[in-house]
SEPAVO-454319 format. One record per atom (N, C-alpha, C): residue in one letter; z, x, y. Coordinates in steps of 0.001 Angstrom, whole numbers, padded with zeros to 6 digits, always signed. Layout:
REM residues N
AZXY;...
This chain:
REM residues 240
X+281893+061436+089742;X+280484+061454+090144;X+280370+061832+091626;X+279631+062900+091908;X+279469+063347+093302;X+278509+062436+094061;X+278842+062145+095282;X+277930+061415+096160;X+277331+062410+097150;X+276019+062520+097134;X+275319+063490+097984;X+274316+062748+098855;X+274289+063086+100125;X+273351+062428+101036;X+271928+062873+100740;X+270975+062072+101177;X+269560+062409+101003;X+269256+063746+101684;X+269865+063974+102838;X+269639+065225+103584;X+270142+066439+102792;X+271304+066294+102158;X+271858+067395+101371;X+271008+067652+100129;X+270530+066594+099487;X+269645+066755+098330;X+268378+067493+098744;X+267816+067110+099886;X+266604+067778+100386;X+266873+069262+100616;X+268043+069589+101179;X+268376+070992+101437;X+268494+071771+100124;X+269149+071174+099137;X+269327+071840+097844;X+267987+072057+097151;X+267115+071038+097198;X+265809+071153+096536;X+264926+072170+097249;X+264947+072200+098570;X+264153+073175+099319;X+264582+074591+098968;X+265909+074813+098903;X+266427+076135+098547;X+266058+076494+097109;X+266064+075488+096231;X+265720+075744+094825;X+264236+076092+094681;X+263371+075392+095387;X+261942+075696+095319;X+261684+077127+095783;X+262378+077561+096833;X+262237+078940+097304;X+262763+079911+096249;X+263855+079536+095595;X+264451+080352+094534;X+263451+080575+093397;X+262755+079524+093011;X+261772+079621+091933;X+260555+080417+092379;X+260023+080082+093550;X+258788+080702+094016;X+258957+082176+094364;X+260171+082595+094705;X+260419+083997+095061;X+260892+084817+093868;X+260860+084217+092697;X+261348+084925+091523;X+262837+085182+091582;X+263579+084218+092127;X+265045+084255+092231;X+265560+085286+093235;X+264714+085719+094158;X+265127+086690+095167;X+265619+086031+096446;X+265202+084782+096671;X+265618+084047+097869;X+266059+082645+097451;X+266633+081924+098405;X+267057+080568+098110;X+268273+080536+097202;X+268448+079442+096478;X+269606+079281+095595;X+269243+078368+094439;X+269829+078645+093282;X+269598+077830+092087;X+270162+076434+092330;X+269327+075425+092208;X+269751+074064+092511;X+270708+073484+091487;X+271853+073003+091956;X+272839+072367+091092;X+273103+070957+091605;X+272525+069981+090898;X+272722+068575+091243;X+273373+067847+090062;X+274200+068566+089325;X+274858+067981+088165;X+275941+067000+088592;X+276158+065993+087739;X+277202+064982+087960;X+277113+064350+089345;X+275888+064122+089809;X+275675+063548+091148;X+275000+062189+091044;X+275262+061343+092027;X+274596+060044+092094;X+273297+060209+092864;X+272181+060216+092127;X+270852+060439+092707;X+269954+059233+092431;X+270568+058074+092337;X+269853+056845+092019;X+268706+056595+092985;X+267521+056341+092402;X+266300+055973+093128;X+265818+057044+094128;X+266255+058272+093983;X+265794+059311+094902;X+264393+059782+094528;X+263712+060373+095505;X+262313+060775+095351;X+262214+062279+095110;X+261797+062647+093894;X+261581+064053+093536;X+260121+064291+093148;X+259249+063396+093523;X+257842+063490+093131;X+257236+064811+093590;X+256552+065477+092636;X+255811+066711+092878;X+256698+067887+093325;X+258006+067784+093145;X+258912+068875+093493;X+258921+069944+092398;X+259222+071171+092776;X+259359+072274+091827;X+260828+072347+091439;X+261126+071880+090226;X+262512+071748+089773;X+262757+072527+088487;X+262000+073574+088285;X+262187+074393+087082;X+263617+074907+087006;X+264243+074701+085844;X+265602+075165+085552;X+266676+074524+086446;X+266352+073488+087173;X+267358+072827+087999;X+268429+072199+087115;X+269633+072063+087652;X+270721+071413+086921;X+270887+069981+087426;X+270680+069036+086529;X+270907+067626+086829;X+271660+066960+085680;X+272362+067768+084901;X+273083+067229+083754;X+274164+066242+084210;X+274271+065157+083449;X+275261+064104+083657;X+275103+063377+084994;X+273933+063474+085598;X+273693+062797+086876;X+273175+061377+086683;X+273372+060558+087708;X+272840+059199+087744;X+271482+059261+088421;X+270418+059012+087648;X+269047+059140+088152;X+268239+057871+087876;X+268927+056741+087787;X+268236+055486+087504;X+267207+055185+088591;X+265991+054881+088159;X+264940+054515+089099;X+264414+055654+089943;X+264815+056887+089660;X+264334+058034+090444;X+262858+058289+090166;X+262180+058914+091132;X+260746+059187+091012;X+260523+060676+090812;X+260050+061057+089610;X+259724+062440+089283;X+258228+062589+088998;X+257415+061743+089566;X+255975+061787+089314;X+255429+063188+089575;X+254770+063775+088564;X+254126+065095+088673;X+255086+066215+089064;X+256380+066022+088872;X+257357+067076+089176;X+257355+068131+088080;X+257746+069351+088441;X+257871+070434+087469;X+259342+070601+087111;X+259696+070108+085913;X+261072+070169+085419;X+261170+071065+084189;X+260295+072035+084111;X+260309+072929+082956;X+261674+073597+082818;X+262245+073530+081604;X+263539+074127+081280;X+264701+073568+082109;X+264501+072431+082740;X+265588+071821+083508;X+266689+071327+082576;X+267908+071272+083105;X+269051+070768+082344;X+269340+069340+082777;X+269000+068385+081888;X+269230+066970+082155;X+270117+066359+081068;X+270907+067186+080420;X+271747+066725+079318;X+272652+065580+079788;X+272605+064476+079066;X+273479+063357+079360;X+273170+062594+080632;X+272032+062876+081258;X+271682+062178+082503;X+271243+060747+082212;X+271410+059891+083213;X+271016+058485+083091;X+269739+058281+083908;X+268631+058049+083205;X+267309+057960+083836;X+266633+056626+083522;X+267422+055593+083333;X+266832+054298+083023;X+265864+053872+084135;X+264664+053480+083727;X+263683+053001+084685;X+263098+054066+085592;X+263359+055339+085305;X+262819+056423+086139;X+261322+056583+085914;X+260640+057146+086912;X+259199+057414+086823;X+258990+058917+086651;X+258466+059286+085486;X+258194+060691+085174;X+256731+060871+084775;X+255864+060033+085309;X+254446+060092+084975;X+253870+061460+085328;X+253272+062115+084335;X+252639+063409+084580;X+253601+064549+084818;X+254889+064328+084646;X+255880+065377+084888;X+255831+066444+083804;X+256183+067669+084167;X+256277+068764+083205;X+257742+068947+082827;X+258052+068700+081561;X+259417+068857+081051;X+259426+069798+079845;X+258507+070745+079840;X+258442+071690+078727;X+259778+072421+078562;X+260284+072418+077328;X+261525+073116+076975;X+262726+072643+077793;X+262643+071447+078339;X+263785+070909+079079;X+264886+070505+078117;X+266106+070471+078634;X+267270+070065+077843;X+267574+068607+078172;X+267312+067744+077192;X+267419+066301+077411;X+268264+065617+076335;X+269105+066360+075652;X+269893+065735+074598;X+270843+064700+075201;X+270901+063538+074558;X+271787+062479+075015;X+271366+061778+076279;X+270176+062069+076786;X+269709+061432+078022;X+269351+059971+077759;X+269501+059139+078779;X+269133+057725+078660;X+267868+057480+079478;X+266753+057271+078767;X+265454+057035+079397;X+264927+055636+079060;X+265832+054696+078877;X+265426+053328+078558;X+264502+052788+079635;X+263364+052252+079208;X+262374+051627+080097;X+261784+052597+081123;X+261964+053900+080917;X+261365+054881+081827;X+259871+055026+081543;X+259138+055526+082537;X+257702+055753+082384;X+257435+057254+082317;X+257040+057723+081122;X+256721+059137+080907;X+255258+059296+080489;X+254419+058416+080968;X+253005+058477+080602;X+252407+059816+081008;X+251741+060463+080045;X+251067+061755+080249;X+252023+062883+080641;X+253309+062719+080406;X+254262+063799+080668;X+254162+064863+079584;X+254549+066095+079919;X+254555+067197+078958;X+256000+067492+078574;X+256365+067111+077338;X+257714+067324+076823;X+257689+068273+075622;X+256689+069127+075565;X+256562+070023+074423;X+257780+070938+074318;X+258290+071047+073089;X+259448+071883+072759;X+260719+071496+073507;X+260762+070293+074045;X+261977+069836+074720;X+263042+069484+073689;X+264313+069632+074082;X+265439+069287+073226;X+265903+067887+073604;X+265614+066913+072722;X+265930+065513+073015;X+266745+064872+071902;X+267618+065643+071288;X+268454+065092+070222;X+269270+063903+070735;X+269247+062834+069981;X+270043+061638+070269;X+269752+061035+071657;X+268581+061296+072187;X+268181+060686+073462;X+267838+059213+073244;X+267939+058439+074309;X+267673+057000+074253;X+266373+056703+074984;X+265387+056131+074247;X+264084+055804+074808;X+263675+054349+074564;X+264582+053404+074348;X+264110+052057+074014;X+263217+051488+075112;X+262087+050918+074694;X+261075+050293+075563;X+260487+051256+076597;X+260664+052556+076413;X+260053+053525+077334;X+258548+053618+077090;X+257812+054061+078096;X+256366+054254+077992;X+256067+055747+077958;X+255447+056201+076852;X+255099+057615+076698;X+253631+057771+076318;X+252793+056848+076729;X+251371+056891+076361;X+250771+058230+076785;X+250123+058917+075838;X+249438+060172+076149;X+250350+061345+076402;X+251647+061197+076167;X+252582+062299+076406;X+252410+063392+075354;X+252754+064617+075732;X+252716+065753+074815;X+254151+066046+074391;X+254419+065882+073095;X+255752+066079+072535;X+255703+067102+071403;X+254743+067966+071471;X+254524+068925+070391;X+255736+069841+070227;X+256269+069898+069002;X+257394+070781+068733;X+258716+070325+069326;X+258766+069126+069877;X+260008+068635+070482;X+261021+068261+069406;X+262304+068393+069736;X+263370+067978+068825;X+263873+066612+069268;X+263487+065580+068515;X+263890+064206+068819;X+264717+063639+067667;X+265399+064508+066945;X+266199+064051+065817;X+267296+063105+066297;X+267421+061985+065607;X+268435+061003+065959;X+268162+060210+067215;X+266992+060390+067823;X+266670+059672+069056;X+266416+058188+068786;X+266682+057363+069778;X+266434+055924+069691;X+265182+055613+070499;X+264114+055200+069800;X+262837+054916+070453;X+262368+053500+070165;X+263267+052632+069801;X+262888+051281+069402;X+262033+050591+070472;X+260879+050087+070024;X+259926+049341+070858;X+259321+050170+072001;X+259404+051493+071888;X+258749+052351+072879;X+257249+052409+072617;X+256491+052780+073638;X+255033+052874+073533;X+254630+054344+073513;X+254254+054827+072323;X+253852+056220+072150;X+252401+056319+071688;X+251573+055410+072125;X+250162+055460+071742;X+249517+056752+072249;X+248721+057351+071364;X+247931+058551+071697;X+248801+059729+072112;X+250037+059789+071642;X+250885+060937+071944;X+250593+062098+071005;X+250928+063308+071457;X+250806+064510+070637;X+252207+064861+070134;X+252468+064548+068860;X+253767+064797+068243;X+253660+065828+067128;X+252701+066705+067238;X+252517+067704+066197;X+253773+068571+066041;X+254232+068702+064797;X+255394+069531+064457;X+256677+069095+065168;X+256712+067861+065644;X+257939+067355+066268;X+258982+067045+065196;X+260249+067130+065588;X+261351+066806+064684;X+261850+065403+065009;X+261554+064450+064125;X+261961+063059+064299;X+262899+062620+063178;X+263610+063563+062592;X+264503+063232+061491;X+265567+062231+061941;X+265687+061152+061195;X+266713+060164+061480;X+266500+059363+062750;X+265336+059477+063369;X+265078+058746+064613;X+264844+057259+064350;X+265186+056442+065333;X+264941+055003+065257;X+263599+054712+065916;X+262599+054438+065080;X+261237+054190+065553;X+260790+052767+065197;X+261746+051881+065078;X+261411+050503+064726;X+260592+049840+065831;X+259502+049203+065402;X+258598+048468+066296;X+257979+049355+067384;X+257947+050639+067126;X+257306+051568+068064;X+255786+051491+067918;X+255082+051662+069025;X+253621+051724+068989;X+253200+053195+068944;X+252627+053596+067816;X+252166+054973+067618;X+250686+055001+067261;X+249952+053981+067671;X+248524+053917+067370;X+247815+055146+067940;X+247047+055819+067098;X+246269+056969+067555;X+247086+058211+067828;X+248365+058205+067467;X+249218+059365+067716;X+248903+060495+066743;X+249147+061726+067184;X+248949+062913+066347;X+250314+063370+065851;X+250594+063102+064570;X+251875+063436+063958;X+251715+064497+062871;X+250696+065298+062982;X+250479+066327+061977;X+251685+067271+061885;X+252154+067477+060639;X+253264+068390+060353;X+254581+067977+061015;X+254673+066729+061455;X+255934+066246+062023;X+256959+066048+060912;X+258235+066201+061259;X+259331+065980+060314;X+259941+064616+060617;X+259697+063672+059722;X+260081+062280+059964;X+261040+061798+058869;X+261613+062719+058130;X+262507+062354+057041;X+263687+061525+057523;X+263984+060452+056804;X+265126+059613+057136;X+264968+058769+058381;X+263778+058762+058979;X+263544+057959+060189;X+263333+056493+059830;X+263543+055634+060797;X+263376+054193+060618;X+262102+053756+061332;X+261089+053393+060552;X+259777+053030+061092;X+259421+051582+060788;X+260426+050758+060523;X+260164+049366+060196;X+259364+048654+061275;X+258253+048042+060859;X+257369+047278+061744;X+256743+048128+062853;X+256769+049438+062692;X+256074+050303+063656;X+254568+050209+063447;X+253810+050423+064509;X+252352+050400+064422;X+251815+051820+064518;X+251200+052287+063409;X+250610+053623+063353;X+249127+053530+063017;X+248483+052510+063529;X+247077+052282+063256;X+246254+053466+063761;X+245568+054123+062839;X+244724+055254+063226;X+245488+056522+063541;X+246777+056572+063229;X+247567+057773+063497;X+247233+058878+062497;X+247409+060124+062921;X+247140+061279+062060;X+248483+061850+061599;X+248800+061653+060309;X+250059+062131+059744;X+249849+063239+058719;X+248748+063922+058785;X+248480+064957+057798;X+249598+066002+057768;X+250113+066239+056563;X+251139+067260+056393;X+252520+066858+056870;X+252707+065617+057316;X+254025+065185+057791;X+255010+065068+056632;X+256283+065210+056940;X+257358+065104+055942;X+258052+063771+056136;X+258028+062922+055088;X+258503+061546+055216;X+259561+061172+054182;X+260244+062143+053642;X+261235+061828+052613;X+262310+060888+053171;X+262580+059820+052433;X+263618+058829+052757;X+263359+058077+054060;X+262147+058167+054586;X+261817+057384+055785;X+261633+055915+055397;X+262097+055032+056251;X+261928+053592+056021;X+260645+053143+056718;X+259615+052821+055933;X+258328+052420+056503;X+258008+050967+056152;X+259025+050171+055915;X+258815+048774+055542;X+258079+048016+056635;X+256970+047414+056279;X+256114+046631+057183;X+255488+047466+058294;X+255544+048796+058165;X+254839+049645+059139;X+253330+049492+058941;X+252600+049491+060044;X+251146+049326+059994;X+250490+050694+059889;X+250017+051025+058682;X+249364+052305+058439;X+247864+052133+058196;X+247324+051020+058656;X+245893+050781+058481;X+245085+051810+059282;X+244181+052456+058595;X+243332+053445+059260;X+244020+054758+059556;X+245261+054928+059124;X+245964+056186+059384;X+245570+057238+058348;X+245801+058500+058702;X+245444+059619+057832;X+246723+060203+057243;X+246938+059966+055947;X+248143+060424+055256;X+247857+061577+054298;X+246739+062223+054447;X+246396+063306+053535;X+247430+064438+053625;X+247918+064845+052447;X+248864+065953+052399;X+250272+065616+052850;X+250575+064335+053056;X+251934+063943+053420;X+252891+064329+052296;X+254088+064763+052672;X+255079+065239+051703;X+256307+064329+051720;X+256850+064038+050528;X+258139+063373+050440;X+258111+061878+050246;X+256943+061267+050236;X+256850+059822+050017;X+257010+059489+048534;X+257500+058293+048273;X+257435+057742+046930;X+256425+056600+046940;X+255928+056268+045784;X+254991+055147+045712;X+255687+053847+046093;X+256974+053749+045801;X+257730+052553+046186;X+257806+052426+047706;X+258044+053547+048389;X+258046+053528+049860;X+256708+053013+050390;X+255650+053605+049879;X+254323+053278+050386;X+253961+051822+050140;X+254477+051268+049060;X+254152+049879+048734;X+254726+048888+049741;X+255686+049327+050556;X+256299+048423+051542;X+255543+048400+052865;X+254585+049325+053042;X+253839+049434+054304;X+252526+048660+054212;X+251899+048483+055358;X+250603+047797+055419;X+249500+048838+055428;X+248652+048779+054418;X+247534+049709+054271;X+246227+048938+054268;X+245120+049655+054395;X+243804+049050+054191;X+242875+050110+053613;X+241643+049766+053285;X+240749+050760+052670;X+240493+051986+053556;X+240772+051885+054848;X+240564+053022+055741;X+241773+053955+055819;X+242867+053602+055146;X+244023+054493+055076;X+243685+055647+054132;X+243805+056866+054615;X+243404+058040+053831;X+244628+058614+053123;X+244550+058679+051792;X+245718+059004+050976;X+245505+060190+050036;X+244430+060901+050160;X+244189+062003+049224;X+245205+063125+049433;X+245584+063755+048324;X+246500+064903+048318;X+247908+064579+048819;X+248289+063295+048801;X+249674+062942+049112;X+250562+063496+048002;X+251643+064175+048388;X+252564+064750+047408;X+253714+063766+047215;X+253570+062907+046188;X+254573+061877+045946;X+255794+062462+045247;X+256967+061992+045645;X+258188+062301+044925;X+258327+061376+043736;X+258987+061845+042709;X+259367+060957+041629;X+260448+060017+042160;X+260470+058784+041696;X+261401+057785+042213;X+262852+058254+042142;X+263227+058971+041069;X+264618+059403+040940;X+264949+060618+041794;X+263955+061157+042526;X+264181+062291+043433;X+264309+061850+044881;X+264063+060562+045153;X+264024+060082+046527;X+265422+059863+047094;
């Protein structure tokens, strides 16, 4: 793990911002990979395509930073602040974001396979088209998130708060949603084959056109008269 002074980090980031703003004609591509950057301040910095893979970023501040297409593969970001940050198409596979704050962050089309998000806050985040297959999101707060067409296959979503979330056309097959709260969530067209929804709260949720559910699966969840179930494409029990 590289140890870099605050002054050196500032120099690298300044050169990287010039690199981005000049269309790669000036400055230098920022490489902060495998570095100890614990609790450093990157708020509102231009970090598009920066390399921070395998770095220690616990408690770092990325508030409103631009991290579009940044490489953060395997980085440790426990407790980091990414409120309002742009992480569109960023590489975040295997990242540890336990207890991090990503409220209102833009993670659309980001690669987050097997990322760790336990107890993270993602209220209002945009995750449209993101790949979160195999991710651990247990007890995370994803209220009012945009998860349209996201890939959540095999993800751990136990006790997650997804109230009011937009999950239209999301792929949730094989995911674990035990005791998750999806009150008022929009799941139209979502794929839920082999998903575990035992004790999940689906009261007031919209399940119209959901694909891959069995009636046995649905019987384990909490429903109410406001749960919308028209045009659900049920699997036969022996096909599940």
